[in-house]
C-alpha positions as a Python dict, from the first residue, in 0.01 Angstrom:
ca = {
    (1, 'M'): (0, 0, 0),
    (2, 'S'): (137, 338, -101),
    (3, 'A'): (196, 612, 150),
    (4, 'T'): (-81, 821, -6),
    (5, 'T'): (-334, 538, 12),
    (6, 'S'): (-226, 460, 362),
    (7, 'N'): (-283, 821, 458),
    (8, 'V'): (-632, 813, 309),
    (9, 'F'): (-731, 502, 502),
    (10, 'S'): (-570, 625, 819),
    (11, 'R'): (-742, 965, 813),
    (12, 'R'): (-833, 1061, 1165),
    (13, 'W'): (-1078, 1290, 1335),
    (14, 'G'): (-952, 1410, 1668),
    (15, 'G'): (-709, 1121, 1701),
    (16, 'R'): (-968, 859, 1600),
    (17, 'S'): (-986, 658, 1280),
    (18, 'A'): (-1270, 708, 1032),
    (19, 'G'): (-1405, 366, 1132),
    (20, 'D'): (-1412, 460, 1499),
    (21, 'F'): (-1583, 789, 1416),
    (22, 'I'): (-1854, 611, 1214),
    (23, 'R'): (-1911, 349, 1483),
    (24, 'E'): (-1938, 612, 1756),
    (25, 'Y'): (-2192, 820, 1567),
    (26, 'F'): (-2355, 535, 1375),
    (27, 'V'): (-2698, 580, 1536),
    (28, 'Y'): (-2715, 943, 1422),
    (29, 'I'): (-2586, 858, 1074),
    (30, 'A'): (-2846, 580, 1048),
    (31, 'L'): (-3120, 819, 1162),
    (32, 'V'): (-3033, 1074, 893),
    (33, 'A'): (-3000, 800, 630),
    (34, 'L'): (-3349, 666, 712),
    (35, 'I'): (-3500, 1015, 690),
    (36, 'V'): (-3340, 1070, 350),
    (37, 'F'): (-3446, 725, 224),
    (38, 'F'): (-3812, 753, 326),
    (39, 'S'): (-3828, 1114, 203),
    (40, 'I'): (-3737, 985, -142),
    (41, 'A'): (-3952, 671, -117),
    (42, 'S'): (-4276, 840, -7),
    (43, 'P'): (-4408, 1190, -87),
    (44, 'Y'): (-4604, 1187, 242),
    (45, 'F'): (-4306, 1130, 471),
    (46, 'L'): (-4129, 1467, 479),
    (47, 'T'): (-4414, 1678, 617),
    (48, 'A'): (-4462, 1857, 948),
    (49, 'G'): (-4779, 1661, 1018),
    (50, 'N'): (-4607, 1327, 963),
    (51, 'F'): (-4314, 1421, 1188),
    (52, 'A'): (-4564, 1519, 1457),
    (53, 'N'): (-4719, 1174, 1418),
    (54, 'I'): (-4377, 1009, 1450),
    (55, 'G'): (-4306, 1208, 1766),
    (56, 'R'): (-4642, 1112, 1914),
    (57, 'Q'): (-4605, 745, 1817),
    (58, 'T'): (-4255, 718, 1966),
    (59, 'A'): (-4333, 908, 2288),
    (60, 'I'): (-4419, 597, 2491),
    (61, 'V'): (-4103, 408, 2393),
    (62, 'S'): (-3881, 718, 2425),
    (63, 'I'): (-4000, 802, 2778),
    (64, 'I'): (-3964, 448, 2912),
    (65, 'A'): (-3631, 413, 2732),
    (66, 'V'): (-3488, 702, 2936),
    (67, 'G'): (-3549, 500, 3252),
    (68, 'M'): (-3434, 176, 3092),
    (69, 'T'): (-3108, 350, 3005),
    (70, 'L'): (-3037, 401, 3376),
    (71, 'V'): (-3113, 37, 3448),
    (72, 'I'): (-2900, -102, 3165),
    (73, 'V'): (-2606, 133, 3233),
    (74, 'N'): (-2623, -21, 3581),
    (75, 'A'): (-2572, -359, 3409),
    (76, 'Q'): (-2930, -464, 3491),
    (77, 'I'): (-3244, -508, 3280),
    (78, 'D'): (-3620, -459, 3329),
    (79, 'L'): (-3852, -692, 3137),
    (80, 'S'): (-4163, -590, 3332),
    (81, 'V'): (-4219, -245, 3180),
    (82, 'G'): (-4489, -357, 2933),
    (83, 'S'): (-4707, -518, 3200),
    (84, 'V'): (-4647, -241, 3454),
    (85, 'F'): (-4744, 3, 3178),
    (86, 'A'): (-5085, -166, 3150),
    (87, 'L'): (-5134, -186, 3527),
    (88, 'S'): (-5036, 179, 3581),
    (89, 'G'): (-5291, 290, 3324),
    (90, 'M'): (-5557, 80, 3496),
    (91, 'A'): (-5464, 237, 3831),
    (92, 'A'): (-5509, 588, 3689),
    (93, 'A'): (-5849, 506, 3540),
    (94, 'L'): (-5977, 320, 3847),
    (95, 'A'): (-5860, 595, 4086),
    (96, 'M'): (-6053, 857, 3889),
    (97, 'Q'): (-6358, 637, 3848),
    (98, 'Y'): (-6396, 513, 4205),
    (99, 'I'): (-6219, 767, 4431),
    (100, 'S'): (-6231, 1111, 4272),
    (101, 'N'): (-6253, 1216, 3909),
    (102, 'F'): (-5952, 1444, 3954),
    (103, 'W'): (-5675, 1430, 3694),
    (104, 'L'): (-5393, 1467, 3948),
    (105, 'L'): (-5515, 1170, 4151),
    (106, 'G'): (-5515, 955, 3839),
    (107, 'A'): (-5166, 1066, 3742),
    (108, 'L'): (-5026, 1005, 4091),
    (109, 'A'): (-5189, 661, 4106),
    (110, 'A'): (-5026, 556, 3779),
    (111, 'I'): (-4682, 685, 3880),
    (112, 'A'): (-4710, 532, 4229),
    (113, 'V'): (-4788, 187, 4087),
    (114, 'G'): (-4488, 214, 3854),
    (115, 'M'): (-4261, 318, 4139),
    (116, 'I'): (-4382, 36, 4365),
    (117, 'F'): (-4304, -226, 4101),
    (118, 'G'): (-3973, -54, 4025),
    (119, 'F'): (-3879, -64, 4393),
    (120, 'A'): (-3978, -430, 4417),
    (121, 'N'): (-3767, -512, 4111),
    (122, 'G'): (-3463, -331, 4246),
    (123, 'Y'): (-3498, -448, 4607),
    (124, 'I'): (-3534, -817, 4521),
    (125, 'T'): (-3247, -793, 4273),
    (126, 'V'): (-2994, -643, 4514),
    (127, 'K'): (-3114, -782, 4848),
    (128, 'L'): (-3179, -1141, 4742),
    (129, 'G'): (-2913, -1152, 4473),
    (130, 'V'): (-3159, -1273, 4208),
    (131, 'P'): (-3064, -1165, 3854),
    (132, 'S'): (-3281, -876, 3740),
    (133, 'F'): (-3365, -1072, 3425),
    (134, 'L'): (-3549, -1332, 3635),
    (135, 'V'): (-3699, -1086, 3885),
    (136, 'T'): (-3851, -862, 3620),
    (137, 'L'): (-3963, -1162, 3414),
    (138, 'G'): (-4164, -1271, 3717),
    (139, 'M'): (-4297, -918, 3770),
    (140, 'L'): (-4404, -913, 3406),
    (141, 'G'): (-4647, -1196, 3480),
    (142, 'I'): (-4758, -1058, 3817),
    (143, 'A'): (-4838, -709, 3687),
    (144, 'R'): (-5022, -842, 3383),
    (145, 'G'): (-5221, -1082, 3597),
    (146, 'I'): (-5327, -808, 3839),
    (147, 'A'): (-5423, -577, 3551),
    (148, 'L'): (-5646, -847, 3400),
    (149, 'L'): (-5787, -958, 3736),
    (150, 'I'): (-5898, -627, 3888),
    (151, 'T'): (-6147, -548, 3609),
    (152, 'D'): (-6212, -901, 3485),
    (153, 'T'): (-6025, -813, 3162),
    (154, 'R'): (-6260, -522, 3084),
    (155, 'P'): (-6137, -172, 2988),
    (156, 'V'): (-6206, 125, 3217),
    (157, 'L'): (-6326, 452, 3065),
    (158, 'I'): (-6176, 791, 3158),
    (159, 'T'): (-6404, 1096, 3144),
    (160, 'N'): (-6191, 1380, 3285),
    (161, 'P'): (-6142, 1659, 3025),
    (162, 'S'): (-5847, 1810, 3215),
    (163, 'Y'): (-5671, 1473, 3202),
    (164, 'F'): (-5713, 1465, 2824),
    (165, 'A'): (-5590, 1825, 2788),
    (166, 'I'): (-5277, 1778, 3002),
    (167, 'F'): (-5179, 1430, 2882),
    (168, 'G'): (-5373, 1342, 2572),
    (169, 'D'): (-5518, 1537, 2285),
    (170, 'S'): (-5392, 1892, 2324),
    (171, 'R'): (-5107, 2078, 2156),
    (172, 'V'): (-4857, 2344, 2267),
    (173, 'L'): (-4768, 2587, 1986),
    (174, 'G'): (-4892, 2324, 1742),
    (175, 'I'): (-4676, 2050, 1895),
    (176, 'P'): (-4857, 1741, 2032),
    (177, 'I'): (-4850, 1739, 2412),
    (178, 'A'): (-4695, 1390, 2409),
    (179, 'V'): (-4394, 1530, 2222),
    (180, 'V'): (-4362, 1814, 2475),
    (181, 'W'): (-4362, 1563, 2762),
    (182, 'T'): (-4106, 1351, 2581),
    (183, 'V'): (-3867, 1642, 2530),
    (184, 'A'): (-3903, 1748, 2894),
    (185, 'I'): (-3827, 1397, 3021),
    (186, 'V'): (-3532, 1353, 2785),
    (187, 'V'): (-3384, 1682, 2913),
    (188, 'I'): (-3432, 1567, 3272),
    (189, 'G'): (-3277, 1233, 3181),
    (190, 'V'): (-2972, 1403, 3029),
    (191, 'L'): (-2923, 1616, 3339),
    (192, 'L'): (-2973, 1319, 3569),
    (193, 'L'): (-2741, 1075, 3392),
    (194, 'H'): (-2473, 1308, 3254),
    (195, 'K'): (-2472, 1613, 3482),
    (196, 'S'): (-2539, 1486, 3833),
    (197, 'V'): (-2367, 1289, 4108),
    (198, 'F'): (-2633, 1022, 4072),
    (199, 'G'): (-2533, 978, 3707),
    (200, 'L'): (-2168, 932, 3805),
    (201, 'R'): (-2277, 663, 4053),
    (202, 'V'): (-2480, 488, 3782),
    (203, 'F'): (-2182, 474, 3544),
    (204, 'A'): (-1950, 365, 3825),
    (205, 'T'): (-2189, 91, 3938),
    (206, 'G'): (-2236, -44, 3588),
    (207, 'G'): (-1873, -6, 3483),
    (208, 'N'): (-1700, -164, 3780),
    (209, 'P'): (-1921, -226, 4085),
    (210, 'Q'): (-1636, -344, 4306),
    (211, 'A'): (-1430, -32, 4238),
    (212, 'A'): (-1742, 180, 4287),
    (213, 'R'): (-1798, 31, 4632),
    (214, 'F'): (-1434, 97, 4726),
    (215, 'T'): (-1485, 464, 4640),
    (216, 'G'): (-1790, 488, 4864),
    (217, 'V'): (-2070, 443, 4611),
    (218, 'N'): (-2373, 262, 4754),
    (219, 'T'): (-2423, 43, 4446),
    (220, 'R'): (-2731, -132, 4585),
    (221, 'R'): (-2911, 194, 4650),
    (222, 'T'): (-2811, 324, 4306),
    (223, 'I'): (-2959, 17, 4137),
    (224, 'I'): (-3284, 39, 4337),
    (225, 'Q'): (-3316, 410, 4257),
    (226, 'S'): (-3268, 340, 3886),
    (227, 'F'): (-3548, 81, 3889),
    (228, 'V'): (-3776, 320, 4081),
    (229, 'I'): (-3714, 601, 3829),
    (230, 'T'): (-3787, 360, 3545),
    (231, 'G'): (-4113, 261, 3715),
    (232, 'A'): (-4212, 625, 3755),
    (233, 'L'): (-4147, 690, 3385),
    (234, 'V'): (-4352, 383, 3295),
    (235, 'G'): (-4633, 545, 3494),
    (236, 'V'): (-4591, 872, 3303),
    (237, 'A'): (-4599, 685, 2971),
    (238, 'S'): (-4919, 507, 3072),
    (239, 'I'): (-5080, 842, 3156),
    (240, 'L'): (-5001, 975, 2808),
    (241, 'F'): (-5137, 659, 2649),
    (242, 'T'): (-5464, 661, 2845),
    (243, 'G'): (-5495, 1036, 2788),
    (244, 'V'): (-5511, 973, 2414),
    (245, 'A'): (-5720, 654, 2431),
    (246, 'H'): (-5969, 800, 2688),
    (247, 'A'): (-5962, 458, 2852),
    (248, 'A'): (-5732, 204, 3014),
    (249, 'R'): (-5708, -155, 2897),
    (250, 'P'): (-5534, -441, 3078),
    (251, 'D'): (-5403, -601, 2759),
    (252, 'V'): (-5195, -310, 2626),
    (253, 'G'): (-4815, -299, 2629),
    (254, 'V'): (-4757, -661, 2527),
    (255, 'G'): (-4406, -672, 2381),
    (256, 'L'): (-4342, -308, 2471),
    (257, 'E'): (-4032, -408, 2667),
    (258, 'L'): (-3874, -541, 2347),
    (259, 'D'): (-3921, -211, 2162),
    (260, 'V'): (-3779, -21, 2459),
    (261, 'I'): (-3475, -245, 2496),
    (262, 'A'): (-3418, -234, 2119),
    (263, 'A'): (-3422, 147, 2128),
    (264, 'V'): (-3176, 154, 2417),
    (265, 'I'): (-2932, -92, 2260),
    (266, 'L'): (-2967, 71, 1919),
    (267, 'G'): (-2887, 401, 2090),
    (268, 'G'): (-2544, 274, 2189),
    (269, 'V'): (-2601, 164, 2550),
    (270, 'S'): (-2387, -135, 2644),
    (271, 'L'): (-2581, -437, 2772),
    (272, 'F'): (-2282, -501, 2999),
    (273, 'G'): (-2328, -164, 3169),
    (274, 'G'): (-2113, 143, 3221),
    (275, 'R'): (-2169, 307, 2884),
    (276, 'G'): (-2449, 495, 2707),
    (277, 'T'): (-2617, 831, 2649),
    (278, 'V'): (-2978, 947, 2677),
    (279, 'V'): (-2956, 1142, 2349),
    (280, 'G'): (-2832, 831, 2169),
    (281, 'V'): (-3126, 637, 2311),
    (282, 'L'): (-3368, 901, 2185),
    (283, 'A'): (-3212, 863, 1840),
    (284, 'G'): (-3254, 486, 1869),
    (285, 'S'): (-3621, 529, 1957),
    (286, 'L'): (-3671, 766, 1663),
    (287, 'I'): (-3508, 515, 1427),
    (288, 'I'): (-3763, 252, 1530),
    (289, 'G'): (-4049, 503, 1500),
    (290, 'I'): (-3935, 626, 1159),
    (291, 'M'): (-3900, 269, 1034),
    (292, 'N'): (-4255, 190, 1149),
    (293, 'N'): (-4393, 508, 993),
    (294, 'G'): (-4195, 492, 668),
    (295, 'L'): (-4274, 127, 598),
    (296, 'V'): (-4646, 190, 653),
    (297, 'L'): (-4638, 488, 414),
    (298, 'M'): (-4467, 268, 154),
    (299, 'G'): (-4748, 14, 188),
    (300, 'V'): (-4518, -265, 308),
    (301, 'D'): (-4704, -565, 453),
    (302, 'S'): (-4696, -576, 834),
    (303, 'S'): (-4529, -919, 837),
    (304, 'V'): (-4257, -796, 605),
    (305, 'Q'): (-4219, -486, 822),
    (306, 'Q'): (-4129, -703, 1120),
    (307, 'I'): (-3864, -886, 917),
    (308, 'I'): (-3713, -564, 779),
    (309, 'K'): (-3706, -398, 1121),
    (310, 'G'): (-3539, -701, 1276),
    (311, 'I'): (-3271, -710, 1007),
    (312, 'I'): (-3204, -336, 1030),
    (313, 'I'): (-3179, -344, 1411),
    (314, 'I'): (-2938, -639, 1409),
    (315, 'A'): (-2729, -481, 1133),
    (316, 'A'): (-2722, -142, 1305),
    (317, 'V'): (-2618, -284, 1641),
    (318, 'S'): (-2354, -506, 1478),
    (319, 'L'): (-2203, -221, 1279),
    (320, 'S'): (-2198, 15, 1575),
    (321, 'K'): (-2045, -243, 1810),
    (322, 'K'): (-1700, -153, 1929),
}
């Protein structure tokens, strides 16, 4: 290889090779590439209304993914979010129907249920030493069973107009309220994980728990707190969902945990803990949302959509792997 060719292939950005640069920013490159592709493939894709739809459709996954990022950076995982999502929504609807038809009571009920399950997940994981994979797999069944049992599998209607205005149908400066909530929670997530002492503890716990303990980090408390925050965000997501649907159903959220975990991993968070960013996870969530939206606009069969999305996710994660 000539010196010139060698120089071309060894071009560096800030001391890194071109390959390293692409791998580090692959999720953002993939996001832009998908936008360009679907803009060419469908005349309906590149419109303000469609982007508002994408933001609204990805809000649930994006919000829960912020919490899941904390859990996975801690080298843990939460498989119960889909079932807790359904149960939290049921709690909001039942609280307003049987206690007081006040929107704040419904919201607090949903968030409280999410936090209780998050605490249980974290406490059992660290106190009993049971892998979080197994703990949250069990909670997945428990939460779904309770959601189906308390109303005998029937949906519960919500009739509070304030609830719909704050969490469901309204817009702020033309932007769907779900998108506004998503942006607010992403900003909070960035500050919490990347600009706070708690965030440093999360990275330390996930990166090297033994070293973290030697430096005074209470790794058990950090893990429990991460699960509790995730549960709270699951509650918030369920509020937004029921605010749009005007009802809560016990059978929603099946498979939601897979979309959330896919968004987090696609966003560059290491399954082994200690590495990841909230902004990258948001990009991962948007990639999944844009794929769903773009393939529908192109008229691709739903079965084929699943295959294409699976291939793209595996390829993206493989190419971005360091």
